[in-house]
Kinemage of the C-alpha trace (Angstrom):
@kinemage 1
@onewidth
@group {chain A} dominant
@subgroup {mainchain}
@vectorlist {calphas} color= white
{ca unk a 1} P 61.236 17.827 11.131
{ca unk a 2} L 59.062 14.566 12.334
{ca unk a 3} L 56.765 13.139 9.772
{ca unk a 4} L 55.246 10.720 12.241
{ca unk a 5} L 52.235 12.858 13.344
{ca unk a 6} L 49.511 13.186 10.883
{ca unk a 7} L 46.723 15.764 10.928
{ca unk a 8} L 43.703 15.024 13.447
{ca unk a 9} L 41.291 12.716 11.438
{ca unk a 10} L 43.816 12.281 8.588
{ca unk a 11} L 45.968 9.226 7.725
{ca unk a 12} L 48.045 7.654 10.197
{ca unk a 13} L 51.660 8.355 9.567
{ca unk a 14} L 53.000 4.786 9.790
{ca unk a 15} L 50.357 2.769 8.012
{ca unk a 16} L 48.408 5.140 5.846
{ca unk a 17} L 45.164 4.099 7.186
{ca unk a 18} L 42.618 6.912 8.222
{ca unk a 19} L 42.561 7.940 11.844
{ca unk a 20} L 38.932 7.550 13.255
{ca unk a 21} L 37.513 10.392 15.682
{ca unk a 22} L 37.195 9.136 19.212
{ca unk a 23} L 34.024 7.274 19.981
{ca unk a 24} L 33.682 6.244 16.321
{ca unk a 25} L 31.314 3.269 15.859
{ca unk a 26} L 31.445 1.747 12.180
{ca unk a 27} L 28.140 1.192 10.771
{ca unk a 28} L 27.219 -2.606 10.329
{ca unk a 29} L 26.982 -3.537 6.518
{ca unk a 30} L 23.347 -4.435 5.415
{ca unk a 31} L 22.765 -7.790 4.227
{ca unk a 32} L 21.224 -8.308 0.560
{ca unk a 33} L 17.742 -8.901 1.792
{ca unk a 34} L 18.085 -5.843 4.433
{ca unk a 35} L 19.248 -3.581 1.661
{ca unk a 36} L 16.465 -4.594 -0.560
{ca unk a 37} L 13.798 -3.969 2.172
{ca unk a 38} L 15.351 -0.448 2.611
{ca unk a 39} L 15.477 0.506 -0.918
{ca unk a 40} L 11.806 -0.622 -1.265
{ca unk a 41} L 10.887 1.453 1.696
{ca unk a 42} L 12.657 4.501 0.435
{ca unk a 43} L 11.279 3.958 -3.059
{ca unk a 44} L 7.841 3.774 -1.564
{ca unk a 45} L 8.276 7.188 0.043
{ca unk a 46} L 9.680 9.007 -2.968
{ca unk a 47} L 7.267 7.477 -5.511
{ca unk a 48} L 4.490 8.483 -3.557
{ca unk a 49} L 5.515 11.828 -3.306
{ca unk a 50} L 6.600 12.424 -6.998
{ca unk a 51} L 5.517 9.622 -9.062
{ca unk a 52} L 7.506 7.192 -11.157
{ca unk a 53} L 8.665 10.052 -13.681
{ca unk a 54} L 9.470 12.557 -11.037
{ca unk a 55} L 11.660 10.435 -9.046
{ca unk a 56} L 15.381 9.878 -10.190
{ca unk a 57} L 17.591 6.997 -9.482
{ca unk a 58} L 20.196 9.662 -8.263
{ca unk a 59} L 17.622 10.698 -5.547
{ca unk a 60} L 17.045 7.166 -4.450
{ca unk a 61} L 20.452 6.188 -4.294
{ca unk a 62} L 21.332 9.562 -2.224
{ca unk a 63} L 18.556 8.776 0.378
{ca unk a 64} L 19.611 5.344 0.834
{ca unk a 65} L 23.478 6.247 1.092
{ca unk a 66} L 24.449 3.878 -1.861
{ca unk a 67} L 25.720 4.241 -5.343
{ca unk a 68} L 23.313 3.756 -8.217
{ca unk a 69} L 24.945 0.258 -9.162
{ca unk a 70} L 23.447 -0.896 -5.811
{ca unk a 71} L 19.943 -0.416 -7.015
{ca unk a 72} L 20.766 -1.803 -10.444
{ca unk a 73} L 22.112 -4.925 -8.812
{ca unk a 74} L 18.776 -5.402 -6.699
{ca unk a 75} L 16.065 -4.264 -9.346
{ca unk a 76} L 17.597 -3.749 -12.585
{ca unk a 77} L 16.229 -0.271 -13.048
{ca unk a 78} L 14.043 2.502 -11.513
{ca unk a 79} L 11.169 0.858 -13.221
{ca unk a 80} L 12.178 -2.491 -11.453
{ca unk a 81} L 12.005 -1.000 -8.025
{ca unk a 82} L 8.864 0.550 -8.807
{ca unk a 83} L 7.141 -2.678 -10.045
{ca unk a 84} L 8.429 -4.279 -6.732
{ca unk a 85} L 6.983 -1.569 -4.582
{ca unk a 86} L 3.600 -1.817 -6.220
{ca unk a 87} L 3.585 -5.597 -6.221
{ca unk a 88} L 4.169 -5.412 -2.495
{ca unk a 89} L 1.390 -3.105 -1.735
{ca unk a 90} L -0.770 -4.744 -3.939
{ca unk a 91} L -0.469 -8.025 -2.037
{ca unk a 92} L -0.717 -6.373 1.209
{ca unk a 93} L -3.900 -4.776 0.238
{ca unk a 94} L -5.561 -7.680 -1.446
{ca unk a 95} L -4.641 -10.056 1.398
{ca unk a 96} L -6.328 -7.944 3.962
{ca unk a 97} L -9.453 -7.491 1.807
{ca unk a 98} L -9.561 -11.386 1.050
{ca unk a 99} L -9.105 -12.136 4.786
{ca unk a 100} L -11.867 -9.887 5.641
{ca unk a 101} L -14.327 -11.684 2.854
{ca unk a 102} L -13.028 -15.059 3.896
{ca unk a 103} L -14.685 -15.115 7.284
{ca unk a 104} L -17.739 -16.672 8.296
{ca unk a 105} L -20.172 -14.102 8.564
{ca unk a 106} L -23.500 -12.648 7.048
{ca unk a 107} L -23.057 -10.799 3.790
{ca unk a 108} L -23.692 -7.502 5.270
{ca unk a 109} L -20.799 -8.126 7.994
{ca unk a 110} L -18.635 -9.081 5.305
{ca unk a 111} L -18.992 -6.167 3.276
{ca unk a 112} L -18.491 -4.028 6.479
{ca unk a 113} L -15.199 -5.798 7.070
{ca unk a 114} L -13.875 -5.330 3.695
{ca unk a 115} L -14.793 -1.657 3.700
{ca unk a 116} L -12.921 -1.355 6.788
{ca unk a 117} L -9.940 -3.432 5.692
{ca unk a 118} L -9.667 -0.745 2.759
{ca unk a 119} L -9.952 2.015 5.031
{ca unk a 120} L -7.573 0.786 7.640
{ca unk a 121} L -4.988 0.115 4.699
{ca unk a 122} L -5.511 3.527 3.641
{ca unk a 123} L -4.930 4.866 7.340
{ca unk a 124} L -1.807 2.783 8.062
{ca unk a 125} L -0.259 2.628 4.319
{ca unk a 126} L -1.105 6.052 2.796
{ca unk a 127} L 2.130 6.099 0.648
{ca unk a 128} L 1.183 2.684 -0.621
{ca unk a 129} L -2.306 3.591 -1.566
{ca unk a 130} L -1.014 6.743 -3.286
{ca unk a 131} L 1.285 4.580 -5.341
{ca unk a 132} L -1.601 2.013 -6.255
{ca unk a 133} L -3.770 4.981 -7.622
{ca unk a 134} L -0.656 6.224 -9.595
{ca unk a 135} L 1.278 5.081 -12.411
{ca unk a 136} L 0.672 1.483 -13.819
{ca unk a 137} L 3.753 -0.633 -13.555
{ca unk a 138} L 4.784 -2.835 -16.619
{ca unk a 139} L 3.663 -5.919 -14.762
{ca unk a 140} L -0.049 -4.553 -14.506
{ca unk a 141} L -0.637 -2.125 -17.652
{ca unk a 142} L -4.193 -1.768 -16.929
{ca unk a 143} L -3.343 -0.155 -13.563
{ca unk a 144} L -2.574 -2.052 -10.042
{ca unk a 145} L -5.719 -0.736 -8.234
{ca unk a 146} L -7.931 -1.517 -11.065
{ca unk a 147} L -6.486 -5.110 -11.163
{ca unk a 148} L -6.972 -5.262 -7.193
{ca unk a 149} L -10.718 -4.095 -7.696
{ca unk a 150} L -11.143 -6.846 -10.379
{ca unk a 151} L -10.171 -9.469 -7.665
{ca unk a 152} L -12.282 -8.264 -4.953
{ca unk a 153} L -15.321 -7.926 -7.292
{ca unk a 154} L -15.106 -11.563 -8.149
{ca unk a 155} L -15.191 -12.410 -4.418
{ca unk a 156} L -18.061 -9.926 -3.625
{ca unk a 157} L -20.120 -11.286 -6.582
{ca unk a 158} L -20.245 -14.928 -5.145
{ca unk a 159} L -21.304 -13.397 -1.863
{ca unk a 160} L -24.010 -11.269 -3.253
{ca unk a 161} L -25.411 -14.277 -5.553
{ca unk a 162} L -26.562 -15.991 -2.533
{ca unk a 163} L -28.012 -12.911 -0.804
{ca unk a 164} L -29.850 -11.807 -3.899
{ca unk a 165} L -31.166 -15.364 -4.353
{ca unk a 166} L -32.440 -15.364 -0.934
{ca unk a 167} L -34.354 -12.030 -1.355
{ca unk a 168} L -36.000 -13.298 -4.711
{ca unk a 169} L -33.646 -11.653 -7.050
{ca unk a 170} L -31.677 -13.115 -9.970
{ca unk a 171} L -28.386 -14.662 -8.981
{ca unk a 172} L -27.012 -13.517 -12.276
{ca unk a 173} L -27.388 -9.824 -11.204
{ca unk a 174} L -24.539 -10.353 -8.639
{ca unk a 175} L -21.855 -9.381 -11.217
{ca unk a 176} L -23.370 -6.053 -11.635
{ca unk a 177} L -24.242 -5.388 -8.075
{ca unk a 178} L -20.699 -6.244 -7.162
{ca unk a 179} L -19.389 -3.807 -9.581
{ca unk a 180} L -21.541 -1.155 -8.133
{ca unk a 181} L -20.776 -1.990 -4.405
{ca unk a 182} L -16.890 -2.421 -4.929
{ca unk a 183} L -16.876 1.074 -6.997
{ca unk a 184} L -18.738 2.775 -4.403
{ca unk a 185} L -16.264 1.755 -1.603
{ca unk a 186} L -13.275 2.227 -3.624
{ca unk a 187} L -14.307 5.900 -4.778
{ca unk a 188} L -15.144 6.732 -0.890
{ca unk a 189} L -11.615 5.428 -0.024
{ca unk a 190} L -10.003 7.900 -2.633
{ca unk a 191} L -11.877 10.695 -1.059
{ca unk a 192} L -11.126 9.564 2.477
{ca unk a 193} L -7.305 9.252 1.926
{ca unk a 194} L -7.193 13.265 2.108
{ca unk a 195} L -10.204 13.949 4.055
{ca unk a 196} L -9.634 11.420 7.055
{ca unk a 197} L -12.892 12.587 8.627
{ca unk a 198} L -15.173 11.216 9.840
{ca unk a 199} L -13.554 8.204 11.515
{ca unk a 200} L -12.980 5.181 9.229
{ca unk a 201} L -15.673 3.073 11.203
{ca unk a 202} L -18.129 5.692 10.737
{ca unk a 203} L -17.314 6.173 7.021
{ca unk a 204} L -17.777 2.232 6.777
{ca unk a 205} L -21.135 2.455 8.697
{ca unk a 206} L -22.460 4.991 6.257
{ca unk a 207} L -21.200 2.985 3.110
{ca unk a 208} L -22.898 -0.163 4.236
{ca unk a 209} L -26.059 1.842 5.219
{ca unk a 210} L -26.162 3.097 1.670
{ca unk a 211} L -25.348 -0.108 0.020
{ca unk a 212} L -27.683 -2.095 2.126
{ca unk a 213} L -30.695 0.063 2.776
{ca unk a 214} L -30.696 2.309 -0.454
{ca unk a 215} L -31.525 5.970 -0.165
{ca unk a 216} L -35.056 5.228 0.733
{ca unk a 217} L -34.288 3.193 3.645
{ca unk a 218} L -31.200 4.996 5.136
{ca unk a 219} L -30.927 5.021 8.869
{ca unk a 220} L -30.312 8.182 10.780
{ca unk a 221} L -27.557 7.006 12.930
{ca unk a 222} L -26.098 3.933 11.267
{ca unk a 223} L -23.784 1.471 13.252
{ca unk a 224} L -21.559 -1.331 12.141
{ca unk a 225} L -22.733 -4.837 12.999
{ca unk a 226} L -19.318 -6.229 13.019
{ca unk a 227} L -16.393 -5.917 15.579
{ca unk a 228} L -13.078 -4.641 14.797
């Protein structure tokens, strides 16, 4: 009886190597940076859905198609991966808002752009925003979103100081008004992440309408004065 022919898809009788199905194309191995990027993306989705405690290292590994040691090799632990995800989202949002506040424009237009930057981030990176609002990573025990708001508030404070002085108010009140303004925008963003109506530009217009005109000076149909 001949032993040279093995079962289909089994081992080759002569070499012991597995027999590949016709048309099989081996999947290229990821480089270290590619694997790291993949794991951060998978972690972002799972952490946004279930939170840090609700996500297991086994689930991350299974979704990525790797073994648990691969995750440990890149991040040290599940918490290490979570910290990397939070840091990534933190810097993306902070850079976006900082860029909006750094352009040469009148204070009202800067506030419009900053509000739009936050809403655009929420629209484009909803998972990231949910994570920033969730569990605090070890690197930011007070909370990533709170830390980010503190950075933004400091920038807004300097903008408002000049505007308050121009209107005859004490520039020293800039810190207080910056807290109020940033808090209002942040709370609205948290509400809008689930509502998504009205359109983000309309939301930003109403935000600035309230911030700039106050309840007694609200315009019926506010419009943004800035471009995209």
